VOBA-1610 file (N, C-alpha, C; in pm, whole numbers, padded with zeros to 5 digits, always signed):
BEGIN
Met+09300+16376+02580Met+09196+16284+02619Met+09253+16187+02722Asp+09173+16159+02825Asp+09211+16066+02931Asp+09139+15933+02910Ile+09205+15825+02949Ile+09143+15693+02950Ile+09139+15648+03095Leu+09018+15623+03143Leu+08997+15579+03280Leu+08950+15434+03277Val+09005+15353+03366Val+08971+15210+03371Val+08929+15175+03513Phe+08816+15104+03524Phe+08759+15071+03654Phe+08722+14923+03661Thr+08734+14867+03780Thr+08674+14738+03808Thr+08534+14766+03862Thr+08437+14683+03823Thr+08299+14708+03864Thr+08232+14577+03907Ser+08113+14592+03961Ser+08031+14476+03996Ser+07925+14448+03889Val+07935+14513+03774Val+07838+14495+03666Val+07858+14357+03603Lys+07751+14278+03599Lys+07759+14143+03543Lys+07647+14113+03444Glu+07544+14195+03444Glu+07425+14167+03363Glu+07389+14285+03273Lys+07317+14253+03168Lys+07274+14355+03071Lys+07192+14465+03136Arg+07106+14429+03232Arg+07023+14532+03297Arg+07110+14631+03375Gln+07221+14583+03430Gln+07313+14672+03500Gln+07385+14763+03401Val+07419+14710+03285Val+07481+14793+03181Val+07383+14902+03140Asn+07257+14869+03127Asn+07155+14968+03091Asn+07145+15078+03196Lys+07156+15040+03322Lys+07153+15139+03432Lys+07272+15235+03422Val+07390+15179+03394Val+07510+15261+03379Val+07500+15349+03255Thr+07442+15297+03149Thr+07423+15375+03026Thr+07346+15503+03056Thr+07240+15491+03133Thr+07159+15606+03172Thr+07244+15710+03245Leu+07333+15664+03331Leu+07417+15756+03409Leu+07525+15820+03322Leu+07595+15739+03244Leu+07711+15790+03171Leu+07676+15878+03051Thr+07560+15855+02990Thr+07521+15938+02876Thr+07489+16082+02918Lys+07469+16103+03047Lys+07441+16238+03098Lys+07568+16318+03128Val+07685+16254+03116Val+07812+16321+03146Val+07872+16371+03015Pro+07868+16504+02991Pro+07909+16558+02861Pro+08057+16540+02827Ser+08143+16522+02926Ser+08286+16512+02896Ser+08328+16370+02855Ile+08235+16274+02858Ile+08264+16137+02815Ile+08241+16126+02665Phe+08345+16081+02594Phe+08334+16061+02449Phe+08289+15920+02415Gln+08343+15824+02489Gln+08314+15684+02460Gln+08338+15602+02586Trp+08265+15493+02599Trp+08285+15403+02711Trp+08239+15264+02671Asn+08293+15163+02741Asn+08250+15026+02716Asn+08283+14938+02835Phe+08215+14824+02839Phe+08239+14723+02941Phe+08306+14603+02878Asp+08390+14536+02956Asp+08443+14406+02921Asp+08394+14310+03028Leu+08278+14252+03006Leu+08218+14163+03104Leu+08279+14023+03098Glu+08364+13999+03000Glu+08436+13872+02993Glu+08554+13872+03089Asp+08602+13989+03127Asp+08713+14003+03221Asp+08662+13975+03362Cys+08745+13914+03445Cys+08703+13880+03582Cys+08673+14004+03666Asp+08726+14122+03626Asp+08701+14246+03700Asp+08587+14328+03641Asn+08519+14275+03539Asn+08407+14346+03475Asn+08446+14491+03445Ile+08544+14506+03362Ile+08610+14634+03335Ile+08518+14734+03266Leu+08521+14857+03317Leu+08459+14973+03253Leu+08572+15062+03207Arg+08575+15093+03078Arg+08678+15179+03019Arg+08608+15304+02965Ile+08659+15420+03006Ile+08599+15548+02967Ile+08703+15636+02901Glu+08667+15696+02787Glu+08749+15799+02723Glu+08680+15932+02745Ala+08752+16026+02808Ala+08691+16154+02844Ala+08798+16262+02856Asn+08754+16385+02864Asn+08843+16498+02888Asn+08814+16556+03026Gly+08919+16564+03109Gly+08909+16633+03237Gly+08809+16574+03334Leu+08790+16444+03330Leu+08693+16379+03417Leu+08766+16312+03533Ser+08721+16339+03653Ser+08782+16280+03771Ser+08737+16135+03788Pro+08830+16043+03810Pro+08791+15905+03838Pro+08703+15894+03962Arg+08725+15980+04059Arg+08643+15979+04181Arg+08497+16011+04151Tyr+08473+16097+04052Tyr+08336+16129+04014Tyr+08265+16006+03960Ile+08331+15931+03875Ile+08272+15809+03819Ile+08246+15708+03930Glu+08342+15691+04020Glu+08322+15601+04133Glu+08201+15644+04215Trp+08192+15771+04246Trp+08079+15825+04323Trp+07947+15800+04250Leu+07945+15829+04121Leu+07824+15816+04041Leu+07772+15672+04044Leu+07860+15576+04021Leu+07818+15437+04017Leu+07788+15381+04155Ile+07869+15416+04253Ile+07845+15368+04389Ile+07710+15417+04441Asn+07675+15540+04410Asn+07544+15593+04451Asn+07428+15524+04379Ala+07459+15457+04268Ala+07357+15381+04195Ala+07358+15234+04238Gly+07439+15201+04338Gly+07442+15065+04390Gly+07537+14972+04317Ile+07632+15028+04244Ile+07726+14949+04166Ile+07867+14974+04219His+07935+14866+04256His+08074+14881+04300His+08158+14929+04181Cys+08246+15025+04207Cys+08331+15080+04102Cys+08458+15133+04167Gln+08574+15088+04115Gln+08700+15133+04169Gln+08800+15147+04055Glu+08869+15259+04052Glu+08967+15283+03947Glu+09080+15181+03956Leu+09124+15135+03840Leu+09239+15046+03831Leu+09360+15127+03784Glu+09470+15108+03850Glu+09595+15170+03806Glu+09654+15086+03695Tyr+09700+15150+03590Tyr+09763+15075+03481Tyr+09889+15142+03436
//
């Protein structure tokens, strides 16, 4: 299992709902969550064989800034 971590522009509940719609359609994602208390509005995803670029593309096309964080 891979853990992917992203900085995002998500700041509001309605934006989380928009991302929920997108991420629930990706079958390789087991779990995900936001840390909106963090200054980078962290999105953490647990998945198998999922490209970070795909998540960035998915969210950017929905109008949400998303960039993988190296850890």
